[in-house]
N, C-alpha and C positions, 0 to 999 in steps of 0.2 A: 416126447422129448428124447427118449432113448433111441427111437428110430432115426431121429434127425442126426444125432451124433454118430450113429452107426453108418449113415451115409457119408459123413465127413471122414470117418476112419477108412472106409473103403476107398474113398477118393484119394486119401493120402497114400495108401498102398499102391494104387495105380500110378501115382506120380513117381514113386520110388522105383517101380518096375518098368518105367517107360524109357529108360536110357537106351539109346541106339548106338550101333557101332559106327564111329566117325569115319572108318575106312570105306564104308559102303554108302556114303552120301551121294545122292543122285544130283544131277545138274539142275539148277534152278533157272528160271526165266530172268535174264538180266535186263529186259526191256520193261519199263514202267507201263502198267496197263490199267486203264479206267474202264469201268463198265456201268452203264446207266440203264435202269429198268423202271418204267412207269406203267401203272395199271389203274384204270378208272372203272368203277362198276356202279350200276344202278339197279336195285331190286324194287319191284312194285308188287304189292298184294292188294287185291280188290275183291269185295264181297257185295253183291247186290241182290235184293229181294223184290219181287213184284207179285202181290197176292199170294204170298207163301203161307200156307196154312199153319205151318209149325212156328211161324213168327221169326223174327230176327232183325238185326240192325245193319243198315248199309254202312260199309266202312272202306276206307282206302288207306294204305300206308306206303311209304317210300323210304328207302335207305340208300344214301349216296356214300360211296367209299373211294378214297384216293390213297394209293400206296406208291411210294417212290423209293428206289434203292440206288445208291451211288457207292460203288466199291472200287478199291484201289489195291493193286498188288505190285510188289517190286522185290524180287529176290525172296528173302525169308520174312519180309514185312507185309502185313495186310492191314487195311483200314476199311471197315464196313460201316455204312451209314444208312439208316432207315427212317422214313417219315410216314406216319399213318394217320389219316383223318377219316372219321366216320360220323355221319349225321343222319338221323332218321326221325320221321314224324308220322303221326297217325291221326286220322279224322274219322269220327263216327257221326252219324246224322244228328244225334241229339247232344253232341259235345263239341266244345271248342278244340282247336288243333292242339295236340299234345306231343311232346318230345319223347321219343323212344330210345334213341341212341345219340350220344354226344361224346366224342373222344378225339383227342389230339395227343400224339405220342412221337417223340424223337429219340432215336437210339444211335449211339456212335461207339464203335469198338475198335481199339488198336490192338494188334497182335503181332508177336515176333516168335518165330520158331528157332530153336537152337540149331537144328539142321533140317534138311529137306525130307528126311525119312521120319522124323518125329511127328507124332500125332498131338503133341502138346504145344501150347502157345503161352508165353507170358503176355497177359492182357490187361488193358485198362478200359473201363467202360463208363459211358455217360448215358443216363436215361432220364427223360423228362416227360411228365404226363400232366394234362389238364383238360379243360373242356371249353367249348365256345360260348354257350349261352346259359342263362339262368336255369336252374332246376327247381322243381316244385314237388311237394307232396300232394298230388292231385286228389280231390278237386280244388284244394286250396291254391289259389294263384296270387294271393296278395303278399305272401312272405316267402322269398326265395330260400331254399335250404342249401344251395350251392351256386357258384358263379365262376366266371373265368378267373383263374388263379385263386379260387377259393372252393375247393383246394387245388393246389399245384404240388406235384411231387418231383423231387430231384434226387437222383442216385448218382454217386460218383465214387469209384473205387478201383482197386487193382487186385489181380490174382492170377489164376491159371485157367486155361480153357482147353478142353479135350475134344477132338473130333477127327475121325478118319476122313470124312468129307465134311469139313466144318460148316459149309453152307447148307448142308442137309441135316446134319446131326451135330450137336455140340452140348457139352456140359461145362458150365462156368462156375468157378468157386472163388469167392473173394472173402478173405478173413478180415478185411478192413474196408467197409463201405460206409460212406457218409450219406445219410438220408435227411433231406430237408423238406418239411411240410409247410407250404405257404397258404395263409388265409388272409388275403389282402383286403377283403371287404370288412369294414369296421363293425357292422352289426354281427356278422358271423364270428369274427375274432373276439368280440366282447362276450359273445355267448359261449365261447370255448369250443367251437365246432372243430371236428377233425383232430382232436387231441391237443390243441394249443391251450395255453393257460388263459382262463377267462378273465374278464375285467373284475375289478374290486369296486363295490358300491357301498355308499353310506346308508344310513337308516332311511333317508328320504329318496333313495334311488339314484342319487347323483354318482357319477363315475369318479372314483378316487384314483384309480390306475387303469389305463386302457388294456384291453386284452392283447395277448401275444400275437404278432403277425407271422412269425416264423419259428418253427420248432425244429431243432437239429438233433439227430441221433447218429450213433455210430455202432455198426454191428456186422453180422455175418450175412452174406448173400450167396445163395445157391440157385442157379437157373439151369433149365434144360430146354433145348429147342429141337424139334423133330419135324422133318418134312419128308413125306413118303408117298409113293404111288400104291394105293391099296388095290385097285383094279385098273383096267385099261382106261376107264373114264372117271375114276374116283381118286382124288388127291386128299391127303390128310396133312394138316398143319397143327402142331401142338406146341404151346409155349407155357412153361410153368416156372414160378419163382417162389423161393422161401426166404424170409428175412426175419432175423431176430436181433433185438437191440442189446448191447452189452450192459448198459446202465439202467434201463427201465424195463423191468419185467423180463429179464433174460430167460429165454426158453419159451416165451409166448410168441409163436411163429405167425407172421403175416403171410397169407397165401394169395397168389394170383395165378389162375390157371385158365387158359383159353384154348379151346379145341374147335377146329373148323374143318368140315368136310365139304369139298367142292365137287359137284357132279357135273361133268362136262357134257353138254348136249351137242354142241358144235363149236366152231372157232369163236363165236361171239355170245352164245347163250349158255348159261350154266345155272344150276340150282345150288343153294348153300344151306347147310345145316350147321349151326354153331352153338357152342355152350361156353359161358364165361362164369367162372366161380371165383369169388373173392372173400377173404376174411382179413379184417384189419381191426385190432383191438381198440384203436383210437377213434374209429368211426362208429358213433353211436346211432341207434335207430330211433325214429319218432313214430308215435301212433296218435290217432285222433281220438280224443275222449270228450265227454260232455262235462261241462262245469257243474257246480253245485246246484244251479238253477235248472239244469237240464235243457237249456235253450241254445247255448252256443258251444261250438267245439273248441277245444284247446289242444295244443301240441304237448305231448308228454314224452320226455326223453327216456329211452330204455338202454340196456346194455348192447354191446356189439353182437351182431348176429352174422351168420353165413349169408352172403349175397350171391344170387344166381340169376343169370340172364340167358335166355334161349332165343335163337334166331332161326327162322326158316323162311326162305324166299327164293324166288326165281327172277333172273334179270339178265342184263347184257353186260359184257366185259370187253373193254378195249385196251389192248397193250400198245404202248407208244414207245 
């Protein structure tokens, strides 16, 4: 908690010391400029065994990624838009097809500089996240634990953003960010998944009051984005965010940190090593346990835990 507020204090000091001399303002581009970047990637991993004495299971996995950026600049005004979609599956010889990655994210940021020499922007940011298909706690395939817009996350707020080269490095701080959690599936909302208020039942199990479909919070958001060339053929991208709600458990920080290393082989082939770390106190975990008879598995809800996903693959990349 104290480290979080220390970061906020340091950020405030930087804001106060970032005033520039208006007599040395450099000329800005007076022509509106649009820039569009599209990238599609496909990573495939395959393992096959034939009379392998040590044993093993044949498997194949694929990950499709689409990234699109549309940016606008005019004078001291900038508008950055980003859409990211990732979907991955895995198939082993003795198992049915399983989902490994499922992400859809939209980010839009408006920024305005006080002058052309300043590294600070007054910014407003929109961020939306959800998934495409049902998620399961494998091997259980009968009861989805997540769906499209269950959950869905919406962040909307305003603040300040710092960056010498804001497209490569930026720190964004918003003291007033609205966060909405959507759980539009009836079964999941009635169960109180992802922090919404669960349904109220009578003694016979009948619903008296349906579960909450949307939960709204307001709090502090701090994010950092870094894009850097580590070596001649190795690029690093890091994106981290911290969020705490003013009204519910203030100081309990939600964390979302993604780090990706891209190893370039040539213009079209590259390897990827990625790590994604998450913690959200509203997202509870489930474990499979045996019932009293010891014959059937049941789902037991536990507290929130740190979530981690690691990706390693090689594939093709096409820039459009």
